[in-house]
N, C-alpha and C positions, 0 to 999 in steps of 0.2 A: 644693800641688801642682796641684789642679784649676785654679785660677786661672791657673797658668803654662800649662797644656795649653789651655785655652781663649783665651787670647791669641796663642798661638803660630800664625803664618801660613807656617811651613815646608812647603814641598811644596804649597801651596793652587795656584801656577801650574801644576805637574804634573798636578794633578787637573783642573782645568779644561781644560787642554789634551787631557787623554785624553777627556774628556767631548765637546769639540769636533771631535776628529779626525776620527771617521767623517762628520760633517756636511761639514767642508772637502773630504775625499776625495771625497764624493758629488757637490760643487759641481764640484770640479776636473774629475772624469771627465765631468760634465753638460756643461761647457764645451767641453771636448775634442771630445765626440761631436758637440755639435751645430755646432761649426767644421767639423769633418770632413764632415758631412751637407751643410752649406751650401756648402762649396767644390766638392764632388760636384756638387750641383745645378747651380751655376753652370757647371761643365764641360760637364754634360749640354746645357745653353743654347747653349754655345758649340760645341758638336759639332754640332747641328742646323743652326746658321748656316754652318759651315764645309762640312758637306756639300752643302747647297744652293747655296753661292757657288761651291764647285768644278765641280759638275756644270752650273750656269748658263754656265760659260765654254767649254763644249764646242759644237761644231755638229752633231757626231754622238756620242753615247755609246756606248763598245763596253765588253765585259766587263771588259778591261783597266782601263778608266777607272774603272769601277764598284768594282774590287777596290782601287784605288789611293785612291778616296774613302772606302771602309770602313776601310782600314789608317790613313790620316791621321787620319781622325775619331777612331779608336780610340785613337790616341796621345795624344789630349787627355785621356783617363781616367787616365793614369799619375798615381799608383801603384796607382789603384783595380783598373784593368785593365792587364796588361802585354802584350797581344798574343796571348797564348796562355793555354790551360787554361780553366777554367770563368769564368763573370761576364761572357762576352762581350754587348755592348750589341746591342740590335735597332735596325737601321737601316734605314727605308724611303725610298725615294726614288720619286716619281711625278711623272709629266708630264700635266697637265691642259690640254687644248687648247679653244678656242673651240667652243661649240656651234652649228653653222650653222642648225639646226632651231629651238631656242629663242631664239637671238641674244641670250642673257642675259649681262649684264656681271658677276652676281655668282655664276654657277655655270659650270661647263664639264663636258665628258665625260674620263674617263681614257683617255690615249693608251697609256701603258705604266706599269708600275710594277715595282720590282725592291726585293727586301727581303734584308737579311743577317739571318739568324735568331738570335736570343741570348736571354738570360735574362729581359728586360724583357718588358712587355705592352703593345702598343699599342692604341687605340681610334680606330676600329674594328681588328677584329684582322687584317682583310685587304682588300685592294682589288682589285677587277676590273677589267679593260680595258671601256670602254664605260659604265660606271656613272657617275652624276651626282655632282660634289662641289660643294657649295654653300659659297662663303667666308663663313661666319657661326659660330654657336655650334655645336660646342665648339671649332672650329678658331680663330678669330680673336676671338670674343667678341660681334662685331656683324657684321651682313653688309657687305660691303665690294664694291665694284666693282673687281675686280682684271683681268677679261678684257678683252681688246681684240679687234676683228674680226680674224680669222686667226692670233691669238697662242697664248701657253701661259703657264702658270705652273709652276714647280717646287716640289714640296712635299718637304721633307726631315722626316721624323719620328724621333725616337729616344727609345728605352725603356731603362732601365737599372736593375737590381735591386741597388741599394745595400746592403751588407751592412756594419756597422761592423767596422773593423778590431781594435778593442779588445772588442767585444761586452759592455761593463760595463753600459751603460744601455740602448742599443738593441740589442735581441736578435733582432729578425726583419728580413728585408730590407723596405727601402722601394722602391717601384716610382716611378722619377723619369722623367718623360716632358717633352718640349718638341717643338715642330714650328716650321718657319721656311718662308716662302715668298719667291720671287724670280722675276724673269723672265729667260729666256734672254738672253744679251749679244750674241752673234754672229748668230744666226737666230731666226726668229719661233717655232719649234717644233723642238726638239731631236729628232732621229731616235732611235727605239728601238733598244736595245741588243739583239742576237740572243738572248741569254740570258735575258731578261726577258718577261713576259707583257703 
């Protein structure tokens, strides 16, 4: 009887499956969570470029224009953010103009900046009119000559606190940020909106 029992393989597959199931589920949820996080990260990048592109098409930015830009950029994050409720992205749009004092092509002075406050954290946390912005680390990675005499550069910065929809593997929020630079298309310098500093 003992020999028959030792040679029997009935149920071996079920036992092996039961042993591997937790590992397989962990790998499955890890792949799902990583994919969702990477898709959201790509959406944050698209948000920054969209916000900069939309504002750069204006000759004079108004509060309504900025509201439309914030709404349009926010819709890119669907289904992570649906336009209402918590989890709103932080979007900051800044116009940097040519500094006639330093005449630098790698830095300029902030003419105006507008921010939609949200849950994400930007670095620096705020920008002030008249401050100098250098187009190099951490903004672009290397000093770049973006300024031209009498010109300007639009900077769109986006931050979003990504929270996993399933919260199985990733349990805390991840601050995802990106920025994008562009030059105005219709004018050399976009006039400041009345609602921004």
